GUPALUM-450378 format. One record per residue (C-alpha): residue number from 1; x, y, z; residue in one letter. Coordinates in pm, whole numbers, plus 50000, padded with zeros to 5 digits. Layout:
<recs>
REC   pos       u       v       w   code
REC   NUM       X       Y       Z      a
...
</recs>
This chain:
<recs>
REC   pos       u       v       w   code
REC     1   32271   44124   29795      m
REC     2   32341   44349   30091      t
REC     3   32668   44310   30287      p
REC     4   32489   44168   30589      s
REC     5   32344   43889   30375      n
REC     6   32672   43777   30220      q
REC     7   32698   43395   30224      p
REC     8   32927   43247   30485      y
REC     9   33102   43018   30237      d
REC    10   33287   43313   30086      q
REC    11   33537   43277   30371      f
REC    12   33843   43054   30354      s
REC    13   33778   42843   30663      s
REC    14   34043   42815   30928      s
REC    15   33824   42753   31230      s
REC    16   33928   42390   31251      g
REC    17   34247   42489   31430      v
REC    18   34085   42665   31723      l
REC    19   33730   42662   31847      q
REC    20   33577   43003   31905      s
REC    21   33587   43121   32261      t
REC    22   33274   43319   32193      g
REC    23   33187   43670   32299      s
REC    24   33346   43831   32596      f
REC    25   32996   43832   32740      f
REC    26   33023   43455   32777      s
REC    27   33222   43527   33092      t
REC    28   33143   43768   33366      s
REC    29   33068   44111   33229      l
REC    30   33297   44263   33486      f
REC    31   33593   44025   33454      s
REC    32   33928   44192   33375      p
REC    33   33949   44005   33047      r
REC    34   33601   44113   32936      s
REC    35   33671   44474   33022      w
REC    36   34005   44484   32839      i
REC    37   33875   44305   32528      i
REC    38   33577   44541   32517      s
REC    39   33799   44846   32539      l
REC    40   34036   44704   32275      a
REC    41   33744   44635   32041      r
REC    42   33606   44985   32086      h
REC    43   33950   45138   32019      s
REC    44   34009   44936   31701      i
REC    45   33664   45006   31560      l
REC    46   33724   45376   31626      s
REC    47   34040   45352   31417      v
REC    48   33850   45187   31131      f
REC    49   33580   45454   31142      s
REC    50   33834   45733   31115      a
REC    51   34092   45574   30886      a
REC    52   33908   45372   30619      i
REC    53   33822   45617   30343      t
REC    54   33906   45393   30047      t
REC    55   33746   45051   29982      d
REC    56   33493   44881   30209      h
REC    57   33520   44658   30516      l
REC    58   33248   44445   30675      t
REC    59   33319   44298   31019      i
REC    60   33118   44015   31173      f
REC    61   33168   43935   31542      d
REC    62   32967   43829   31846      s
REC    63   32828   44182   31881      e
REC    64   32688   44202   31528      g
REC    65   32789   44338   31188      t
REC    66   32959   44670   31118      r
REC    67   33056   44848   30797      y
REC    68   33347   45083   30726      y
REC    69   33448   45290   30427      g
REC    70   33239   45356   30120      r
REC    71   33110   45073   29907      r
REC    72   33120   45153   29538      r
REC    73   33086   44938   29229      k
REC    74   33417   44762   29167      g
REC    75   33573   44865   29495      c
REC    76   33785   44638   29712      n
REC    77   33524   44479   29941      n
REC    78   33661   44284   30240      v
REC    79   33466   44064   30481      h
REC    80   33627   43983   30815      l
REC    81   33476   43738   31064      r
REC    82   33609   43741   31421      i
REC    83   33620   43386   31561      i
REC    84   33804   43461   31884      n
REC    85   33768   43797   32055      d
REC    86   34135   43788   32161      s
REC    87   34185   43928   31810      f
REC    88   34099   44277   31935      w
REC    89   34375   44276   32195      l
REC    90   34629   44126   31954      r
REC    91   34577   44393   31692      i
REC    92   34559   44675   31946      l
REC    93   34890   44587   32109      l
REC    94   35078   44444   31810      s
REC    95   34930   44597   31496      g
REC    96   35006   44397   31182      d
REC    97   35200   44140   31386      l
REC    98   34887   44077   31592      g
REC    99   34675   44052   31277      f
REC   100   34913   43798   31126      s
REC   101   34904   43588   31442      e
REC   102   34524   43596   31450      a
REC   103   34516   43478   31088      y
REC   104   34768   43200   31144      m
REC   105   34595   43050   31446      i
REC   106   34243   43085   31310      g
REC   107   34112   43366   31533      d
REC   108   33974   43530   31218      i
REC   109   33842   43432   30876      e
REC   110   33877   43668   30583      v
REC   111   33709   43660   30243      s
REC   112   34038   43743   30068      s
REC   113   34372   43788   30241      l
REC   114   34507   43984   29944      k
REC   115   34207   44217   29944      a
REC   116   34257   44271   30316      c
REC   117   34624   44364   30263      m
REC   118   34529   44600   29982      d
REC   119   34268   44770   30202      l
REC   120   34524   44824   30477      w
REC   121   34780   44973   30238      l
REC   122   34523   45184   30051      d
REC   123   34433   45344   30385      n
REC   124   34785   45329   30522      q
REC   125   34835   45691   30624      s
REC   126   34515   45708   30825      g
REC   127   34571   45367   30981      m
REC   128   34926   45442   31089      e
REC   129   34849   45788   31226      y
REC   130   34547   45676   31428      t
REC   131   34696   45345   31541      f
REC   132   35021   45502   31656      s
REC   133   34837   45722   31903      s
REC   134   34599   45457   32034      i
REC   135   34854   45175   32048      v
REC   136   35101   45391   32240      a
REC   137   34842   45462   32507      r
REC   138   34706   45108   32515      a
REC   139   35046   44942   32527      s
REC   140   35143   45139   32833      a
REC   141   34817   45046   33004      a
REC   142   34774   44684   32900      f
REC   143   35112   44532   32819      s
REC   144   35120   44362   33158      g
REC   145   34798   44176   33072      f
REC   146   34918   44048   32736      y
REC   147   35103   43739   32855      n
REC   148   34832   43663   33107      s
REC   149   34569   43638   32835      f
REC   150   34769   43534   32529      l
REC   151   35122   43438   32621      g
REC   152   35069   43084   32746      q
REC   153   34766   42971   32548      t
REC   154   34767   42664   32324      l
REC   155   34736   42882   32015      s
REC   156   35031   43096   32126      q
REC   157   35238   42782   32180      a
REC   158   35165   42682   31821      r
REC   159   35287   43021   31701      l
REC   160   35607   42976   31899      n
REC   161   35651   42630   31751      a
REC   162   35640   42742   31386      i
REC   163   35860   43051   31427      a
REC   164   36182   42865   31346      s
REC   165   36068   42570   31135      y
REC   166   36221   42704   30815      d
REC   167   36559   42538   30780      q
REC   168   36436   42231   30595      s
REC   169   36563   42194   30240      n
REC   170   36250   41991   30163      e
REC   171   36035   42291   30248      l
REC   172   36211   42517   30000      f
REC   173   36219   42248   29731      k
REC   174   35840   42251   29747      a
REC   175   35801   42604   29614      f
REC   176   36127   42732   29465      l
REC   177   36238   42691   29104      s
REC   178   36483   42421   28996      d
REC   179   36771   42663   29060      e
REC   180   36635   42713   29416      m
REC   181   36665   43091   29406      m
REC   182   36490   43239   29712      y
REC   183   36480   43589   29564      s
REC   184   36303   43804   29307      c
REC   185   36285   43666   28954      a
REC   186   36289   43883   28640      l
REC   187   35993   43836   28406      w
REC   188   35992   43915   28034      s
REC   189   35741   43904   27750      d
REC   190   35830   43536   27706      a
REC   191   35636   43466   28028      e
REC   192   35379   43739   27970      g
REC   193   35554   43994   28190      g
REC   194   35489   44071   28554      v
REC   195   35114   44002   28518      c
REC   196   35141   43710   28277      g
REC   197   35006   43459   28528      d
REC   198   34698   43677   28589      l
REC   199   34624   43762   28228      e
REC   200   34739   43462   28029      g
REC   201   34750   43189   28289      g
REC   202   35027   43011   28471      h
REC   203   35261   42790   28266      r
REC   204   35502   42527   28385      s
REC   205   35862   42640   28355      g
REC   206   35791   43014   28369      d
REC   207   35951   43054   28711      l
REC   208   36262   42862   28607      e
REC   209   36302   43085   28300      a
REC   210   36257   43404   28502      a
REC   211   36501   43298   28774      q
REC   212   36766   43197   28522      l
REC   213   36721   43536   28352      r
REC   214   36779   43706   28688      k
REC   215   37099   43510   28756      i
REC   216   37238   43586   28412      r
REC   217   37139   43952   28440      h
REC   218   37329   43985   28768      v
REC   219   37637   43814   28628      l
REC   220   37627   44025   28312      t
REC   221   37604   44343   28519      k
REC   222   37901   44214   28718      a
REC   223   38093   44209   28386      r
REC   224   38232   43861   28453      v
REC   225   38451   43689   28194      k
REC   226   38593   43338   28160      p
REC   227   38857   43280   28427      g
REC   228   38730   43553   28659      h
REC   229   38703   43492   29033      r
REC   230   38372   43582   29197      i
REC   231   38301   43631   29567      l
REC   232   37941   43581   29678      e
REC   233   37790   43668   30017      f
REC   234   37484   43447   30071      g
REC   235   37511   43114   29890      s
REC   236   37149   43009   29902      g
REC   237   37155   42663   29752      w
REC   238   37427   42744   29500      g
REC   239   37209   42853   29208      g
REC   240   37410   43160   29106      l
REC   241   37748   43002   29179      a
REC   242   37669   42698   28965      i
REC   243   37552   42911   28672      e
REC   244   37859   43137   28701      a
REC   245   38093   42839   28680      a
REC   246   37898   42636   28424      r
REC   247   37795   42904   28174      t
REC   248   38034   43194   28240      f
REC   249   38340   42975   28312      d
REC   250   38420   43154   28639      c
REC   251   38558   43040   28972      e
REC   252   38338   43114   29274      v
REC   253   38386   43140   29649      d
REC   254   38047   43164   29819      t
REC   255   37962   43218   30188      l
REC   256   37671   43089   30394      t
REC   257   37586   43049   30763      l
REC   258   37342   42763   30700      s
REC   259   37467   42405   30735      i
REC   260   37155   42283   30552      e
REC   261   37221   42514   30258      q
REC   262   37590   42428   30243      k
REC   263   37517   42057   30238      t
REC   264   37264   42075   29956      l
REC   265   37464   42333   29759      a
REC   266   37768   42107   29763      e
REC   267   37557   41812   29649      e
REC   268   37429   42020   29358      r
REC   269   37778   42145   29273      i
REC   270   37910   41789   29269      k
REC   271   37621   41672   29050      a
REC   272   37706   41952   28804      a
REC   273   38071   41842   28793      g
REC   274   38191   42178   28927      l
REC   275   38363   42076   29252      e
REC   276   38693   42232   29149      g
REC   277   38538   42563   29048      r
REC   278   38290   42644   29326      v
REC   279   38380   42648   29696      r
REC   280   38111   42687   29963      v
REC   281   38238   42834   30291      h
REC   282   38047   42805   30619      l
REC   283   38159   43151   30720      l
REC   284   38035   43489   30838      d
REC   285   38121   43764   30590      y
REC   286   38310   43946   30868      r
REC   287   38551   43652   30892      e
REC   288   38678   43633   30535      i
REC   289   39045   43525   30535      p
REC   290   39341   43752   30457      v
REC   291   39412   43555   30140      e
REC   292   39092   43702   29994      f
REC   293   39251   44047   29978      e
REC   294   39231   44205   29630      k
REC   295   39194   43874   29443      v
REC   296   38837   43890   29313      f
REC   297   38717   44035   28984      d
REC   298   38352   44055   29089      a
REC   299   38135   44053   29397      f
REC   300   37768   43951   29399      v
REC   301   37510   43927   29673      s
REC   302   37141   43860   29620      i
REC   303   36908   43952   29904      e
REC   304   37154   43888   30186      m
REC   305   37229   44245   30295      v
REC   306   36888   44260   30464      e
REC   307   37046   44050   30740      h
REC   308   37351   44274   30790      v
REC   309   37192   44548   31000      g
REC   310   37243   44924   30996      t
REC   311   37537   44906   31236      k
REC   312   37740   44692   30995      y
REC   313   37667   44839   30651      y
REC   314   38000   45024   30645      n
REC   315   38184   44708   30753      t
REC   316   38008   44509   30481      y
REC   317   38130   44743   30207      f
REC   318   38473   44774   30365      k
REC   319   38513   44399   30322      l
REC   320   38378   44407   29967      v
REC   321   38641   44670   29892      d
REC   322   38905   44456   30067      f
REC   323   38828   44153   29850      a
REC   324   38790   44317   29510      l
REC   325   39079   44407   29283      k
REC   326   39170   44773   29272      s
REC   327   39094   44805   28900      r
REC   328   38840   44649   28663      d
REC   329   38625   44509   28941      a
REC   330   38247   44521   28987      t
REC   331   38007   44469   29277      a
REC   332   37636   44388   29233      v
REC   333   37410   44394   29539      i
REC   334   37040   44306   29528      c
REC   335   36821   44383   29828      s
REC   336   36464   44421   29938      t
REC   337   36449   44784   30049      t
REC   338   36230   45046   30206      f
REC   339   36153   45362   30010      p
REC   340   36360   45643   30163      e
REC   341   36074   45804   30364      p
REC   342   35998   45471   30533      r
REC   343   36353   45375   30626      f
REC   344   36467   45391   30986      t
REC   345   36768   45239   31153      g
REC   346   36540   45097   31424      y
REC   347   36274   44866   31283      q
REC   348   36021   44729   31529      s
REC   349   35915   44367   31532      e
REC   350   35654   44280   31273      d
REC   351   35541   43958   31104      f
REC   352   35855   43935   30891      m
REC   353   36100   43989   31175      r
REC   354   35909   43770   31420      r
REC   355   35823   43466   31207      y
REC   356   36037   43474   30893      m
REC   357   36369   43655   30937      w
REC   358   36448   43741   31299      p
REC   359   36650   44062   31339      n
REC   360   36634   44143   30968      a
REC   361   36658   44513   30878      c
REC   362   36559   44647   30538      l
REC   363   36790   44921   30411      p
REC   364   36703   45191   30161      s
REC   365   36889   45228   29834      a
REC   366   37033   45561   29947      t
REC   367   37159   45416   30275      v
REC   368   37343   45139   30087      l
REC   369   37494   45380   29837      i
REC   370   37618   45603   30118      t
REC   371   37761   45305   30308      a
REC   372   37939   45187   29994      a
REC   373   38124   45516   29970      q
REC   374   38200   45537   30341      t
REC   375   38306   45175   30381      g
REC   376   38528   45178   30074      s
REC   377   38676   45524   30138      c
REC   378   38526   45638   29807      n
REC   379   38684   45357   29608      r
REC   380   38348   45269   29445      f
REC   381   38154   45452   29176      t
REC   382   37781   45392   29144      l
REC   383   37729   45254   28795      e
REC   384   37362   45157   28800      g
REC   385   37039   45136   29002      v
REC   386   36744   44914   28911      e
REC   387   36413   44868   29093      n
REC   388   36273   44516   29049      h
REC   389   35975   44555   29285      a
REC   390   35721   44505   29006      a
REC   391   35872   44161   28942      h
REC   392   35846   44042   29301      y
REC   393   35466   44023   29327      a
REC   394   35446   43759   29052      r
REC   395   35744   43572   29199      t
REC   396   35555   43545   29527      l
REC   397   35236   43432   29354      r
REC   398   35430   43159   29174      e
REC   399   35584   43044   29503      w
REC   400   35240   43033   29662      g
REC   401   35100   42812   29387      r
REC   402   35390   42570   29409      r
REC   403   35371   42564   29787      f
REC   404   35006   42456   29773      d
REC   405   35073   42198   29503      q
REC   406   35391   42042   29636      n
REC   407   35418   42073   30014      l
REC   408   35377   41732   30173      n
REC   409   35324   41690   30545      q
REC   410   35474   41340   30539      g
REC   411   35798   41475   30395      t
REC   412   35832   41785   30611      i
REC   413   35779   41602   30942      i
REC   414   36095   41404   30880      k
REC   415   36282   41724   30962      d
REC   416   36031   41866   31210      f
REC   417   35831   41598   31395      p
REC   418   35618   41857   31578      a
REC   419   35446   41935   31249      l
REC   420   35292   41588   31270      r
REC   421   35013   41751   31474      e
REC   422   34760   41872   31218      h
REC   423   34677   42189   31409      a
REC   424   35043   42297   31416      v
REC   425   35088   42199   31050      y
REC   426   34785   42413   30954      d
REC   427   34929   42714   31138      v
REC   428   35261   42651   30964      f
REC   429   35098   42652   30621      k
REC   430   34901   42969   30692      r
REC   431   35222   43141   30797      k
REC   432   35360   43085   30448      w
REC   433   35034   43185   30281      h
REC   434   35049   43505   30484      y
REC   435   35408   43572   30377      l
REC   436   35338   43533   30006      f
REC   437   35032   43760   30023      t
REC   438   35170   44014   30270      y
REC   439   35496   44067   30082      a
REC   440   35324   44059   29743      g
REC   441   35088   44339   29844      a
REC   442   35379   44538   29985      g
REC   443   35572   44526   29658      f
REC   444   35264   44589   29443      a
REC   445   35164   44896   29647      k
REC   446   35516   45042   29676      g
REC   447   35532   44989   30053      y
REC   448   35859   44801   30000      i
REC   449   36089   44795   29699      t
REC   450   36365   44577   29556      c
REC   451   36684   44740   29431      h
REC   452   36984   44615   29242      m
REC   453   37291   44838   29281      l
REC   454   37600   44809   29064      t
REC   455   37934   44961   29166      f
REC   456   38257   44984   28968      i
REC   457   38601   45114   29058      r
REC   458   38680   45483   29000      p
REC   459   38808   45541   28645      n
REC   460   38678   45202   28530      d
REC   461   38442   45234   28236      t
REC   462   38108   45054   28201      p
REC   463   38219   44927   27860      g
REC   464   38395   45024   27542      r
REC   465   38261   45357   27416      c
REC   466   38521   45491   27168      d
</recs>
């Protein structure tokens, strides 16, 4: 079957949210909107012609069908149908952010979102080089038109509505493990490894086992012992703190800025009978009290430092140094990271920073290691570095399956009544589908990484060796 004869039902339909506005020729040929959309379309297709050298892309829109790349047996073959021609302007002016918005609101249909992400990353260098030149010119020329055409539309209002609807505990209960760890799990042969769900099938309880393994691995690397005091930045819902107190017999002070997380974490701590051993503080890490000085045996933080920002990395480690004992103390920091060549202190708005974690900034491992030395005045020694990126793709796939199985509109609207409207709820769901696929492809292709760094005090030893 030739590409142009591919059946339409291969697409995951999302056109129920928005009706197609049709071709730009449905309005006056010489209207400003028609002219700008036409120029945007021409610019984007020029990028695809020049940049796609790996895999194959077929695009269907009101002007016909076009093919890009080289189609070979077994290659990644993506079919993209344009439902609303505003897509061309979105992607021209906003790149991957514009693509994510088009997907969420139903301006496009794609045969496989994962395959589309893989195609983008497989042709990343050409895409970025060509786009950077065209987008810079187009943004200067057309940015004033963006809000006129897209800023106040019904679909744009739906995007604005779902940008902050992520503080519901019920939402996270739908897809996280029993421990409610919103971070990378560690998979072993017991679950079939990082591809076990693809090769041997998904099994109930695998995610719980992998997340518990991660918690225990972190605590073991932190060298905690019964009676130790642990300081944690980023409580989540108390999963690590509960395990540290229950299994490792430690005392934990954990910090969060989320009232929702604090409330549920304290409920879980009480249910575990650990009220006297785990304290949850609604507190910014920069406001830790003076009585925390040099009283902790270990510090742990799992995927919180992404929200610190380049400006405050030194302050972060200065306070870790302030809280830890001067001898026999360990710090373990886990973070999603950029590979060193991709890191920059200024990170422009993309899908993640617009719709998931506003103002987040991914560090690199080297940047964190340098900040640890600067912030602590060289009172830390790097003891270990681990890259868990290979484990994150499966974690995200597991979350996606649970999300589809467990998310209930009737439950979620109790916290967010606006999601009662089916169109908004559909956009909300596609946002999360996009996250799981987008991040999963990034980790699998090495675009982003996930490091665990362990620091000890100078002259401390990793363990007995003579």
